[in-house]
DOLO-55952 format. One record per atom (N, C-alpha, C): residue number from 0; residue in one letter; atom name; x, y, z. Coordinates in Angstrom, 1 decimal. Layout:
REM DOLO-55952
{NUM,'A','CA',{X,Y,Z}}
...
REM end
This chain:
REM DOLO-55952
{0,'M','N',{203.7,18.6,236.9}}
{0,'M','CA',{204.9,17.9,236.8}}
{0,'M','C',{206.2,19.3,237.9}}
{1,'L','N',{207.4,18.6,237.6}}
{1,'L','CA',{208.2,18.6,239.2}}
{1,'L','C',{209.3,18.8,238.1}}
{2,'T','N',{210.5,19.8,238.5}}
{2,'T','CA',{211.9,19.1,238.4}}
{2,'T','C',{213.0,19.7,239.8}}
{3,'V','N',{214.1,19.7,239.2}}
{3,'V','CA',{214.9,20.0,240.4}}
{3,'V','C',{215.8,21.1,240.0}}
{4,'E','N',{215.6,22.1,241.6}}
{4,'E','CA',{216.5,23.3,240.9}}
{4,'E','C',{217.4,23.2,242.1}}
{5,'G','N',{218.9,23.0,241.2}}
{5,'G','CA',{220.5,23.2,241.9}}
{5,'G','C',{220.4,21.5,241.8}}
{6,'L','N',{221.9,20.9,242.3}}
{6,'L','CA',{222.6,19.7,242.1}}
{6,'L','C',{222.3,19.3,243.6}}
{7,'F','N',{221.9,18.0,244.0}}
{7,'F','CA',{221.8,17.7,245.4}}
{7,'F','C',{222.5,16.1,245.4}}
{8,'T','N',{223.1,16.1,246.7}}
{8,'T','CA',{223.8,14.8,246.7}}
{8,'T','C',{223.2,13.8,248.2}}
{9,'A','N',{222.8,12.6,248.2}}
{9,'A','CA',{222.7,11.8,249.3}}
{9,'A','C',{223.0,10.7,249.1}}
{10,'T','N',{223.7,9.8,250.3}}
{10,'T','CA',{224.3,8.1,250.6}}
{10,'T','C',{222.9,7.4,251.1}}
{11,'Y','N',{223.1,6.0,250.8}}
{11,'Y','CA',{222.5,5.1,251.3}}
{11,'Y','C',{223.3,4.2,251.3}}
{12,'E','N',{223.3,3.1,252.6}}
{12,'E','CA',{224.1,2.2,252.9}}
{12,'E','C',{223.1,0.7,252.8}}
{13,'V','N',{223.4,0.0,252.5}}
{13,'V','CA',{223.2,-1.8,253.0}}
{13,'V','C',{223.9,-2.4,252.3}}
{14,'K','N',{224.5,-3.4,253.2}}
{14,'K','CA',{224.8,-4.4,253.3}}
{14,'K','C',{226.4,-4.3,252.8}}
{15,'R','N',{226.7,-3.0,253.6}}
{15,'R','CA',{228.5,-2.6,253.3}}
{15,'R','C',{228.2,-1.8,252.0}}
{16,'S','N',{227.3,-2.2,251.1}}
{16,'S','CA',{227.4,-1.3,249.6}}
{16,'S','C',{227.4,-0.1,250.0}}
{17,'L','N',{227.7,0.9,249.2}}
{17,'L','CA',{227.4,2.6,249.7}}
{17,'L','C',{226.8,2.8,248.4}}
{18,'F','N',{226.1,3.9,248.1}}
{18,'F','CA',{225.0,4.5,247.3}}
{18,'F','C',{225.6,5.6,247.6}}
{19,'I','N',{225.6,6.4,246.4}}
{19,'I','CA',{225.7,7.8,246.3}}
{19,'I','C',{224.9,8.3,245.1}}
{20,'G','N',{223.7,9.1,245.9}}
{20,'G','CA',{223.0,9.3,244.5}}
{20,'G','C',{222.9,11.0,244.3}}
{21,'N','N',{223.1,11.4,242.9}}
{21,'N','CA',{223.4,12.6,242.4}}
{21,'N','C',{222.3,13.6,241.8}}
{22,'I','N',{221.6,14.3,241.7}}
{22,'I','CA',{220.5,14.7,240.7}}
{22,'I','C',{220.4,16.0,240.7}}
{23,'C','N',{220.8,16.3,239.3}}
{23,'C','CA',{220.5,18.0,238.8}}
{23,'C','C',{219.6,17.9,238.1}}
{24,'G','N',{218.7,19.0,237.9}}
{24,'G','CA',{217.7,19.5,236.7}}
{24,'G','C',{218.7,19.9,235.7}}
{25,'V','N',{218.1,19.4,234.4}}
{25,'V','CA',{218.9,19.7,233.1}}
{25,'V','C',{217.8,20.3,231.9}}
{26,'G','N',{218.2,20.6,230.7}}
{26,'G','CA',{217.3,21.0,230.0}}
{26,'G','C',{217.5,20.7,228.5}}
{27,'S','N',{218.6,20.0,228.6}}
{27,'S','CA',{218.6,19.0,226.8}}
{27,'S','C',{219.5,17.5,227.3}}
{28,'K','N',{219.3,16.7,226.3}}
{28,'K','CA',{220.0,15.6,226.7}}
{28,'K','C',{221.8,16.0,226.4}}
{29,'Q','N',{222.0,16.8,225.8}}
{29,'Q','CA',{223.4,17.1,226.4}}
{29,'Q','C',{224.0,17.4,227.3}}
{30,'A','N',{223.1,18.1,228.1}}
{30,'A','CA',{223.2,18.2,229.7}}
{30,'A','C',{223.2,17.5,230.2}}
{31,'A','N',{222.6,16.3,230.0}}
{31,'A','CA',{222.3,15.2,231.1}}
{31,'A','C',{223.5,14.4,230.7}}
{32,'V','N',{224.3,14.4,229.5}}
{32,'V','CA',{224.8,13.4,229.2}}
{32,'V','C',{226.3,13.8,229.7}}
{33,'A','N',{226.5,15.0,230.0}}
{33,'A','CA',{227.4,16.0,230.4}}
{33,'A','C',{227.6,15.7,231.7}}
{34,'F','N',{226.4,15.5,232.4}}
{34,'F','CA',{226.4,15.5,234.1}}
{34,'F','C',{226.6,14.1,234.3}}
{35,'I','N',{226.5,13.3,233.4}}
{35,'I','CA',{226.4,11.9,233.7}}
{35,'I','C',{228.3,11.3,233.7}}
{36,'R','N',{228.7,11.9,232.7}}
{36,'R','CA',{230.0,11.5,232.5}}
{36,'R','C',{231.0,12.4,233.3}}
{37,'A','N',{230.6,13.2,234.1}}
{37,'A','CA',{231.4,14.5,235.2}}
{37,'A','C',{231.0,13.4,235.7}}
{38,'Q','N',{230.0,12.7,236.6}}
{38,'Q','CA',{230.0,12.1,238.0}}
{38,'Q','C',{230.7,10.8,237.7}}
{39,'K','N',{231.0,9.8,236.5}}
{39,'K','CA',{231.6,8.8,236.1}}
{39,'K','C',{233.1,9.2,236.4}}
{40,'V','N',{233.7,10.5,236.1}}
{40,'V','CA',{235.2,10.7,236.4}}
{40,'V','C',{235.0,11.2,237.9}}
{41,'K','N',{234.3,11.9,238.2}}
{41,'K','CA',{234.2,12.1,240.0}}
{41,'K','C',{234.6,10.5,240.7}}
{42,'Y','N',{233.7,10.0,240.8}}
{42,'Y','CA',{233.6,8.4,241.3}}
{42,'Y','C',{233.8,6.8,240.3}}
{43,'S','N',{235.5,7.5,239.7}}
{43,'S','CA',{235.9,6.8,238.6}}
{43,'S','C',{236.4,5.2,239.4}}
{44,'V','N',{236.4,5.5,240.5}}
{44,'V','CA',{237.3,3.9,241.1}}
{44,'V','C',{235.3,3.6,241.3}}
{45,'A','N',{234.4,4.1,241.7}}
{45,'A','CA',{233.3,3.2,241.7}}
{45,'A','C',{233.0,1.7,241.4}}
{46,'T','N',{232.2,0.8,241.8}}
{46,'T','CA',{231.8,-0.6,240.9}}
{46,'T','C',{231.1,-0.2,240.0}}
{47,'H','N',{229.9,0.7,240.3}}
{47,'H','CA',{228.9,1.2,238.8}}
{47,'H','C',{228.5,2.6,239.0}}
{48,'N','N',{228.0,2.7,238.3}}
{48,'N','CA',{227.3,4.9,238.1}}
{48,'N','C',{226.3,4.5,237.5}}
{49,'V','N',{225.3,4.2,238.0}}
{49,'V','CA',{223.9,3.3,237.2}}
{49,'V','C',{223.0,5.0,236.8}}
{50,'Y','N',{222.5,5.4,235.8}}
{50,'Y','CA',{221.6,6.4,235.5}}
{50,'Y','C',{220.6,6.4,234.8}}
{51,'A','N',{220.0,7.8,235.6}}
{51,'A','CA',{218.3,7.8,234.5}}
{51,'A','C',{218.1,9.5,234.7}}
{52,'F','N',{217.6,9.6,233.3}}
{52,'F','CA',{216.9,11.1,232.7}}
{52,'F','C',{215.9,10.9,232.4}}
{53,'I','N',{214.8,12.6,232.3}}
{53,'I','CA',{214.0,12.6,231.6}}
{53,'I','C',{213.8,14.0,231.0}}
{54,'L','N',{213.5,14.0,230.1}}
{54,'L','CA',{213.6,15.2,229.5}}
{54,'L','C',{212.6,15.4,228.7}}
{55,'Q','N',{211.3,16.0,229.1}}
{55,'Q','CA',{210.1,16.6,228.5}}
{55,'Q','C',{210.0,17.2,227.4}}
{56,'A','N',{211.0,18.5,226.8}}
{56,'A','CA',{210.7,18.6,225.8}}
{56,'A','C',{211.1,17.5,224.4}}
{57,'E','N',{212.2,16.9,224.5}}
{57,'E','CA',{212.7,16.0,224.0}}
{57,'E','C',{211.9,14.5,223.7}}
{58,'N','N',{210.9,14.5,224.6}}
{58,'N','CA',{209.9,13.1,225.1}}
{58,'N','C',{210.7,12.4,225.0}}
{59,'L','N',{212.0,12.5,226.1}}
{59,'L','CA',{213.1,11.2,226.0}}
{59,'L','C',{213.1,10.7,227.6}}
{60,'Q','N',{213.2,9.5,227.7}}
{60,'Q','CA',{213.7,9.0,228.7}}
{60,'Q','C',{214.6,7.7,229.0}}
{61,'K','N',{215.7,7.8,229.3}}
{61,'K','CA',{216.7,7.0,229.1}}
{61,'K','C',{217.0,6.0,230.7}}
{62,'S','N',{217.4,5.1,230.8}}
{62,'S','CA',{218.5,4.4,231.5}}
{62,'S','C',{219.9,4.0,231.3}}
{63,'S','N',{220.9,3.2,232.3}}
{63,'S','CA',{221.3,2.4,232.2}}
{63,'S','C',{222.0,1.4,233.4}}
{64,'D','N',{221.9,0.0,233.6}}
{64,'D','CA',{222.4,-0.8,234.7}}
{64,'D','C',{223.9,-0.5,234.9}}
{65,'D','N',{224.4,-0.1,233.9}}
{65,'D','CA',{226.2,0.1,234.0}}
{65,'D','C',{226.7,-0.8,234.6}}
{66,'H','N',{226.4,-2.3,234.0}}
{66,'H','CA',{226.8,-3.3,234.5}}
{66,'H','C',{226.3,-4.3,235.8}}
{67,'E','N',{225.6,-3.9,236.5}}
{67,'E','CA',{224.4,-4.2,237.3}}
{67,'E','C',{223.7,-5.1,236.3}}
{68,'P','N',{222.9,-6.4,237.0}}
{68,'P','CA',{222.4,-7.2,236.1}}
{68,'P','C',{221.1,-6.7,235.6}}
{69,'K','N',{220.7,-7.1,234.0}}
{69,'K','CA',{219.7,-6.1,233.3}}
{69,'K','C',{218.8,-5.8,234.0}}
{70,'G','N',{218.2,-4.7,234.4}}
{70,'G','CA',{216.6,-4.5,234.3}}
{70,'G','C',{216.5,-4.0,236.3}}
{71,'T','N',{217.7,-4.5,236.9}}
{71,'T','CA',{217.8,-4.3,238.3}}
{71,'T','C',{218.1,-2.6,238.8}}
{72,'A','N',{218.7,-1.7,238.2}}
{72,'A','CA',{219.6,-0.8,238.7}}
{72,'A','C',{218.6,0.7,238.1}}
{73,'G','N',{219.1,0.7,236.5}}
{73,'G','CA',{218.9,1.6,235.6}}
{73,'G','C',{217.2,2.1,235.6}}
{74,'P','N',{216.4,1.0,235.5}}
{74,'P','CA',{215.1,1.4,235.4}}
{74,'P','C',{214.3,1.3,236.7}}
{75,'S','N',{215.2,0.9,238.0}}
{75,'S','CA',{214.7,1.3,238.8}}
{75,'S','C',{214.8,2.6,239.4}}
{76,'V','N',{215.5,3.6,239.2}}
{76,'V','CA',{216.3,4.7,239.3}}
{76,'V','C',{215.1,5.5,238.2}}
{77,'L','N',{214.9,5.1,237.2}}
{77,'L','CA',{213.8,5.7,236.2}}
{77,'L','C',{213.0,5.9,236.8}}
{78,'N','N',{212.4,4.6,237.1}}
{78,'N','CA',{211.0,4.5,238.0}}
{78,'N','C',{210.5,5.0,239.4}}
{79,'V','N',{211.4,5.7,239.3}}
{79,'V','CA',{211.2,6.5,240.7}}
{79,'V','C',{211.0,8.1,240.3}}
{80,'L','N',{211.8,8.2,238.9}}
{80,'L','CA',{212.1,9.3,238.6}}
{80,'L','C',{210.1,9.7,238.2}}
{81,'Q','N',{209.9,8.8,237.8}}
{81,'Q','CA',{208.1,8.5,237.1}}
{81,'Q','C',{207.4,8.9,238.0}}
{82,'N','N',{207.6,7.9,239.5}}
{82,'N','CA',{206.8,8.0,240.2}}
{82,'N','C',{206.6,9.2,240.7}}
{83,'Q','N',{207.9,9.9,241.2}}
{83,'Q','CA',{207.3,11.1,241.5}}
{83,'Q','C',{207.2,12.8,240.7}}
{84,'Q','N',{207.0,12.0,239.7}}
{84,'Q','CA',{206.8,12.9,238.5}}
{84,'Q','C',{207.3,14.1,237.9}}
{85,'L','N',{209.0,13.7,238.2}}
{85,'L','CA',{210.0,14.8,237.4}}
{85,'L','C',{209.9,14.9,235.9}}
{86,'T','N',{210.5,15.9,235.6}}
{86,'T','CA',{211.4,15.6,234.6}}
{86,'T','C',{212.1,17.0,234.6}}
{87,'N','N',{212.7,17.0,233.1}}
{87,'N','CA',{214.0,17.6,233.0}}
{87,'N','C',{215.0,17.2,234.1}}
{88,'V','N',{215.4,16.8,234.6}}
{88,'V','CA',{216.2,15.9,235.6}}
{88,'V','C',{217.1,14.6,235.0}}
{89,'V','N',{218.4,14.4,235.9}}
{89,'V','CA',{219.1,13.4,235.7}}
{89,'V','C',{219.4,13.0,237.1}}
{90,'L','N',{219.5,11.6,237.3}}
{90,'L','CA',{220.0,10.9,238.8}}
{90,'L','C',{220.9,10.1,238.3}}
{91,'V','N',{221.9,10.4,239.4}}
{91,'V','CA',{223.0,9.4,239.0}}
{91,'V','C',{223.6,8.5,240.2}}
{92,'V','N',{223.1,7.6,240.2}}
{92,'V','CA',{223.5,6.6,241.1}}
{92,'V','C',{224.8,5.9,241.5}}
{93,'T','N',{226.1,6.4,242.1}}
{93,'T','CA',{226.8,5.6,242.3}}
{93,'T','C',{226.9,4.1,243.5}}
{94,'R','N',{227.7,3.1,242.9}}
{94,'R','CA',{227.4,2.3,244.0}}
{94,'R','C',{229.2,1.7,244.4}}
{95,'Y','N',{229.6,1.5,245.7}}
{95,'Y','CA',{230.7,1.3,246.1}}
{95,'Y','C',{230.6,-0.1,246.4}}
{96,'F','N',{230.6,-1.3,246.2}}
{96,'F','CA',{229.7,-2.6,246.4}}
{96,'F','C',{231.3,-3.2,247.6}}
{97,'G','N',{230.1,-3.5,248.7}}
{97,'G','CA',{230.5,-3.9,250.4}}
{97,'G','C',{230.8,-5.2,250.0}}
{98,'G','N',{231.1,-6.1,249.5}}
{98,'G','CA',{231.7,-7.6,249.2}}
{98,'G','C',{230.1,-8.5,249.5}}
{99,'I','N',{229.0,-7.8,249.6}}
{99,'I','CA',{228.0,-8.6,250.0}}
{99,'I','C',{227.2,-8.8,248.9}}
{100,'L','N',{227.1,-9.5,248.0}}
{100,'L','CA',{225.7,-9.7,247.2}}
{100,'L','C',{224.3,-9.3,247.4}}
{101,'L','N',{223.6,-8.7,246.9}}
{101,'L','CA',{222.3,-8.2,247.3}}
{101,'L','C',{221.4,-8.9,246.3}}
{102,'G','N',{221.6,-9.5,245.4}}
{102,'G','CA',{220.1,-10.4,244.2}}
{102,'G','C',{219.9,-9.4,243.7}}
{103,'A','N',{219.0,-9.7,243.0}}
{103,'A','CA',{218.3,-9.4,242.2}}
{103,'A','C',{217.1,-8.3,242.7}}
{104,'G','N',{216.5,-8.9,243.5}}
{104,'G','CA',{215.5,-7.8,244.3}}
{104,'G','C',{216.1,-6.8,245.1}}
{105,'G','N',{217.1,-7.5,246.2}}
{105,'G','CA',{217.8,-6.3,246.8}}
{105,'G','C',{218.7,-5.1,245.8}}
{106,'L','N',{219.3,-5.2,244.5}}
{106,'L','CA',{219.8,-4.2,243.9}}
{106,'L','C',{218.8,-3.2,243.3}}
{107,'V','N',{216.8,-3.7,243.2}}
{107,'V','CA',{216.1,-3.0,243.2}}
{107,'V','C',{215.6,-2.6,243.9}}
{108,'R','N',{215.5,-2.8,245.4}}
{108,'R','CA',{215.1,-2.3,246.1}}
{108,'R','C',{216.6,-1.0,246.6}}
{109,'A','N',{217.9,-1.4,246.7}}
{109,'A','CA',{218.5,-0.4,247.0}}
{109,'A','C',{218.8,0.5,246.2}}
{110,'Y','N',{218.7,0.8,244.7}}
{110,'Y','CA',{219.0,1.5,244.1}}
{110,'Y','C',{217.2,2.5,243.8}}
{111,'S','N',{216.5,1.9,244.2}}
{111,'S','CA',{215.4,2.8,244.2}}
{111,'S','C',{215.6,3.7,245.9}}
{112,'A','N',{215.7,2.8,246.4}}
{112,'A','CA',{215.8,3.7,247.9}}
{112,'A','C',{216.9,4.9,247.9}}
{113,'A','N',{217.9,4.4,247.0}}
{113,'A','CA',{218.9,5.2,246.9}}
{113,'A','C',{218.6,6.8,246.4}}
{114,'A','N',{217.6,6.7,245.0}}
{114,'A','CA',{217.2,7.7,244.2}}
{114,'A','C',{216.2,8.2,245.1}}
{115,'Q','N',{214.8,7.3,246.0}}
{115,'Q','CA',{214.1,8.3,246.8}}
{115,'Q','C',{215.0,9.0,247.7}}
{116,'T','N',{216.2,9.0,248.3}}
{116,'T','CA',{216.9,9.7,249.5}}
{116,'T','C',{217.5,10.7,248.8}}
{117,'V','N',{217.9,10.4,247.7}}
{117,'V','CA',{218.6,12.1,247.2}}
{117,'V','C',{217.5,13.3,246.4}}
{118,'I','N',{216.8,12.7,246.1}}
{118,'I','CA',{215.1,13.2,246.0}}
{118,'I','C',{214.2,13.7,246.9}}
{119,'K','N',{214.2,13.2,248.2}}
{119,'K','CA',{213.9,13.8,249.3}}
{119,'K','C',{214.5,15.2,249.8}}
{120,'C','N',{215.9,14.8,249.5}}
{120,'C','CA',{216.8,16.0,249.8}}
{120,'C','C',{216.8,17.5,248.9}}
{121,'A','N',{216.1,17.2,247.6}}
{121,'A','CA',{216.2,18.0,246.8}}
{121,'A','C',{215.1,19.3,246.6}}
{122,'S','N',{216.0,20.1,245.9}}
{122,'S','CA',{214.9,21.2,245.9}}
{122,'S','C',{213.6,21.1,244.5}}
{123,'L','N',{212.4,20.6,244.9}}
{123,'L','CA',{212.0,20.3,243.6}}
{123,'L','C',{210.6,21.4,243.2}}
{124,'V','N',{210.7,21.8,242.6}}
{124,'V','CA',{210.0,23.2,242.1}}
{124,'V','C',{209.2,22.6,240.6}}
{125,'P','N',{207.9,23.7,240.5}}
{125,'P','CA',{207.3,23.6,239.4}}
{125,'P','C',{208.4,23.8,237.9}}
{126,'L','N',{208.2,22.5,237.0}}
{126,'L','CA',{208.4,22.8,235.7}}
{126,'L','C',{207.7,23.9,235.6}}
{127,'K','N',{208.5,24.9,234.5}}
{127,'K','CA',{208.4,26.3,233.7}}
{127,'K','C',{207.9,25.7,232.1}}
{128,'V','N',{206.8,25.9,231.4}}
{128,'V','CA',{206.7,25.6,230.6}}
{128,'V','C',{206.8,27.3,229.5}}
{129,'F','N',{208.3,27.2,228.7}}
{129,'F','CA',{208.2,28.2,227.5}}
{129,'F','C',{207.8,27.6,226.4}}
{130,'L','N',{206.9,29.0,225.8}}
{130,'L','CA',{206.7,28.8,224.4}}
{130,'L','C',{207.3,29.7,223.6}}
{131,'N','N',{208.0,29.4,222.6}}
{131,'N','CA',{208.7,30.2,221.5}}
{131,'N','C',{207.4,31.2,220.5}}
{132,'I','N',{208.3,32.0,220.8}}
{132,'I','CA',{207.1,33.5,220.3}}
{132,'I','C',{207.9,34.1,219.2}}
{133,'E','N',{207.5,35.2,217.9}}
{133,'E','CA',{208.2,36.0,217.4}}
{133,'E','C',{207.2,36.8,217.0}}
{134,'I','N',{208.2,37.8,217.2}}
{134,'I','CA',{207.0,39.8,216.9}}
{134,'I','C',{207.8,40.4,216.1}}
{135,'I','N',{206.9,40.7,215.4}}
{135,'I','CA',{207.4,41.9,214.4}}
{135,'I','C',{207.1,43.1,214.6}}
{136,'I','N',{208.1,44.2,214.5}}
{136,'I','CA',{207.6,45.4,215.2}}
{136,'I','C',{208.6,46.3,214.1}}
{137,'N','N',{207.6,47.8,214.5}}
{137,'N','CA',{208.4,49.3,213.6}}
{137,'N','C',{209.5,49.2,214.5}}
{138,'Y','N',{210.5,50.1,213.8}}
{138,'Y','CA',{211.7,50.1,214.8}}
{138,'Y','C',{211.4,51.3,215.8}}
{139,'S','N',{210.6,51.9,215.3}}
{139,'S','CA',{209.8,53.0,216.6}}
{139,'S','C',{209.3,52.5,218.0}}
{140,'L','N',{208.6,51.3,217.7}}
{140,'L','CA',{208.2,50.6,219.1}}
{140,'L','C',{209.5,49.8,220.0}}
{141,'F','N',{210.6,49.9,219.5}}
{141,'F','CA',{211.5,49.1,219.4}}
{141,'F','C',{211.8,49.1,221.6}}
{142,'N','N',{212.1,50.3,221.9}}
{142,'N','CA',{212.2,50.9,223.4}}
{142,'N','C',{211.1,50.7,224.2}}
{143,'R','N',{210.1,50.5,223.7}}
{143,'R','CA',{209.0,50.5,224.5}}
{143,'R','C',{208.7,48.8,224.6}}
{144,'V','N',{208.9,47.5,223.8}}
{144,'V','CA',{208.6,46.8,223.9}}
{144,'V','C',{209.7,46.0,224.7}}
{145,'E','N',{210.8,46.6,224.5}}
{145,'E','CA',{211.8,45.9,225.8}}
{145,'E','C',{211.6,46.3,227.2}}
{146,'N','N',{210.9,47.2,227.5}}
{146,'N','CA',{210.6,47.7,229.1}}
{146,'N','C',{209.4,46.3,229.4}}
{147,'I','N',{208.7,46.2,228.5}}
{147,'I','CA',{207.5,45.3,228.6}}
{147,'I','C',{208.2,43.7,228.8}}
{148,'F','N',{209.2,43.5,228.1}}
{148,'F','CA',{209.9,41.8,228.2}}
{148,'F','C',{210.9,42.2,230.1}}
{149,'A','N',{211.5,43.3,230.2}}
{149,'A','CA',{211.5,43.5,231.5}}
{149,'A','C',{210.7,43.2,232.3}}
{150,'A','N',{209.4,43.3,232.3}}
{150,'A','CA',{208.5,43.1,233.2}}
{150,'A','C',{207.9,41.6,233.7}}
{151,'Y','N',{208.1,40.7,232.3}}
{151,'Y','CA',{207.9,39.7,232.3}}
{151,'Y','C',{208.4,38.6,232.2}}
{152,'D','N',{208.4,37.3,232.2}}
{152,'D','CA',{209.2,35.7,232.2}}
{152,'D','C',{209.6,35.7,230.4}}
{153,'V','N',{210.2,36.4,230.3}}
{153,'V','CA',{210.8,36.4,228.9}}
{153,'V','C',{212.4,36.9,228.9}}
{154,'V','N',{212.7,35.5,227.7}}
{154,'V','CA',{214.4,35.5,227.4}}
{154,'V','C',{213.9,35.6,226.0}}
{155,'V','N',{214.7,37.0,225.6}}
{155,'V','CA',{215.1,37.4,224.0}}
{155,'V','C',{216.1,36.1,223.4}}
{156,'V','N',{215.9,35.5,222.4}}
{156,'V','CA',{216.7,34.6,222.1}}
{156,'V','C',{217.5,35.1,220.7}}
{157,'E','N',{216.8,36.0,220.1}}
{157,'E','CA',{217.3,36.5,219.1}}
{157,'E','C',{216.3,37.9,218.5}}
{158,'T','N',{217.5,38.7,218.0}}
{158,'T','CA',{217.0,40.4,217.5}}
{158,'T','C',{217.3,40.3,216.1}}
{159,'M','N',{216.7,40.4,214.9}}
{159,'M','CA',{216.8,41.3,213.8}}
{159,'M','C',{216.4,42.1,213.0}}
{160,'F','N',{217.4,43.4,212.8}}
{160,'F','CA',{217.2,44.6,212.2}}
{160,'F','C',{216.7,44.2,210.6}}
{161,'L','N',{215.5,44.1,210.5}}
{161,'L','CA',{215.6,44.0,208.7}}
{161,'L','C',{214.5,45.4,208.7}}
{162,'D','N',{214.0,44.9,207.6}}
{162,'D','CA',{212.7,46.1,207.1}}
{162,'D','C',{212.3,46.3,208.5}}
{163,'C','N',{211.7,45.7,209.6}}
{163,'C','CA',{211.0,45.7,210.9}}
{163,'C','C',{212.1,45.1,211.7}}
{164,'V','N',{211.9,45.3,213.0}}
{164,'V','CA',{212.4,44.6,213.6}}
{164,'V','C',{211.6,42.9,214.2}}
{165,'H','N',{212.4,42.3,214.4}}
{165,'H','CA',{212.2,40.5,214.0}}
{165,'H','C',{212.6,40.5,215.3}}
{166,'I','N',{211.7,39.6,216.4}}
{166,'I','CA',{212.3,39.4,217.8}}
{166,'I','C',{212.0,38.0,218.4}}
{167,'K','N',{212.7,36.9,218.4}}
{167,'K','CA',{212.6,36.1,218.9}}
{167,'K','C',{212.7,35.7,220.4}}
{168,'L','N',{211.3,35.2,221.1}}
{168,'L','CA',{211.3,34.9,222.5}}
{168,'L','C',{211.1,33.6,223.1}}
{169,'K','N',{211.4,33.3,224.1}}
{169,'K','CA',{210.4,32.5,225.1}}
{169,'K','C',{209.7,33.0,226.0}}
{170,'V','N',{208.4,32.7,225.7}}
{170,'V','CA',{207.6,33.1,226.8}}
{170,'V','C',{206.9,32.2,228.0}}
{171,'S','N',{207.0,32.4,229.1}}
{171,'S','CA',{206.5,31.3,230.1}}
{171,'S','C',{205.3,30.8,230.1}}
{172,'D','N',{204.7,30.1,229.8}}
{172,'D','CA',{203.3,29.6,229.7}}
{172,'D','C',{202.3,30.3,230.2}}
{173,'E','N',{203.0,30.3,231.9}}
{173,'E','CA',{201.9,31.4,233.0}}
{173,'E','C',{201.7,32.4,232.4}}
{174,'T','N',{203.0,33.3,232.2}}
{174,'T','CA',{202.3,34.6,231.9}}
{174,'T','C',{202.0,35.3,230.8}}
{175,'K','N',{201.8,33.9,229.6}}
{175,'K','CA',{201.9,34.6,228.0}}
{175,'K','C',{200.7,35.6,227.7}}
{176,'C','N',{199.3,35.2,228.0}}
{176,'C','CA',{198.0,36.1,228.1}}
{176,'C','C',{198.6,37.1,228.3}}
{177,'E','N',{198.9,37.7,229.8}}
{177,'E','CA',{199.4,38.9,230.0}}
{177,'E','C',{200.2,39.7,229.4}}
{178,'F','N',{201.3,38.9,229.4}}
{178,'F','CA',{202.5,39.5,228.4}}
{178,'F','C',{202.2,40.2,226.8}}
{179,'K','N',{201.1,39.2,226.0}}
{179,'K','CA',{200.7,39.6,225.0}}
{179,'K','C',{199.6,40.8,224.6}}
{180,'T','N',{198.3,40.9,225.3}}
{180,'T','CA',{197.8,41.5,226.4}}
{180,'T','C',{198.6,43.2,226.2}}
{181,'A','N',{200.0,43.2,227.5}}
{181,'A','CA',{200.8,44.2,227.6}}
{181,'A','C',{201.1,44.8,226.2}}
{182,'L','N',{201.8,43.8,225.7}}
{182,'L','CA',{202.7,44.0,224.3}}
{182,'L','C',{201.5,44.9,223.5}}
{183,'F','N',{200.5,44.6,222.9}}
{183,'F','CA',{199.4,45.0,222.3}}
{183,'F','C',{198.7,46.7,222.7}}
{184,'D','N',{199.2,46.3,224.0}}
{184,'D','CA',{198.6,47.9,224.5}}
{184,'D','C',{199.8,48.8,224.4}}
{185,'V','N',{201.0,48.5,224.7}}
{185,'V','CA',{202.4,49.4,224.2}}
{185,'V','C',{202.5,49.7,222.8}}
{186,'C','N',{202.1,48.8,221.7}}
{186,'C','CA',{201.8,48.8,220.6}}
{186,'C','C',{200.9,49.2,220.2}}
{187,'S','N',{199.6,50.0,220.3}}
{187,'S','CA',{198.6,50.2,219.8}}
{187,'S','C',{198.1,49.3,218.8}}
{188,'G','N',{198.3,47.8,218.9}}
{188,'G','CA',{198.2,46.8,218.4}}
{188,'G','C',{198.6,46.7,217.1}}
{189,'D','N',{200.1,47.8,217.0}}
{189,'D','CA',{201.0,47.6,215.7}}
{189,'D','C',{201.6,47.0,215.9}}
{190,'L','N',{201.1,45.4,215.8}}
{190,'L','CA',{202.8,44.7,216.0}}
{190,'L','C',{202.1,43.2,215.4}}
{191,'I','N',{203.5,42.2,214.9}}
{191,'I','CA',{202.7,41.0,214.1}}
{191,'I','C',{202.9,40.2,215.2}}
{192,'W','N',{202.0,38.8,215.6}}
{192,'W','CA',{202.5,37.9,217.1}}
{192,'W','C',{202.3,36.6,216.5}}
{193,'H','N',{203.4,35.9,216.2}}
{193,'H','CA',{203.8,34.2,215.6}}
{193,'H','C',{203.7,33.3,217.0}}
{194,'S','N',{203.0,32.2,217.1}}
{194,'S','CA',{203.5,31.4,218.0}}
{194,'S','C',{203.6,30.2,217.8}}
{195,'E','N',{204.5,29.7,218.1}}
{195,'E','CA',{204.5,28.1,217.5}}
{195,'E','C',{203.7,27.1,218.5}}
REM end
């Protein structure tokens, strides 16, 4: 699966209607909704702001025709995202009506072409899958494991200093095995590892 790194914009024109595609990588429904709202504010005088987004972790795919004839716009954009095997991404296609009706088939083709146009100029990268891990270690090992975190693709989510140190992490699926081995080596096996 691929996602988009950054924000990209491209235009497409057909029969005097201007279509502006904006695509961005997102990690949550809240981020996707915020992006859609921002585009609607930015292009508030446009005729339509059609959108589609796909989120892998939430197993969510959604689209909106934004008052275009049902099924002609949002599903067309969503279909392009699916065909390009994109996830964790939101795409908004803004339309400024040019005075010439495109018909249902023309709308499907125009929104699909606008989505494809912006995807072609976007920076597509492999989606990193992060796993939730919790480790429990003795206080004496804390400084040593922090050095291991820095060497791998690890995000520390929470550290709790209780009877032992409980650390919640996000670890890249690609580096999980190497990271686990290095962690057990530096702790001489003296740690507890929980993965979801």
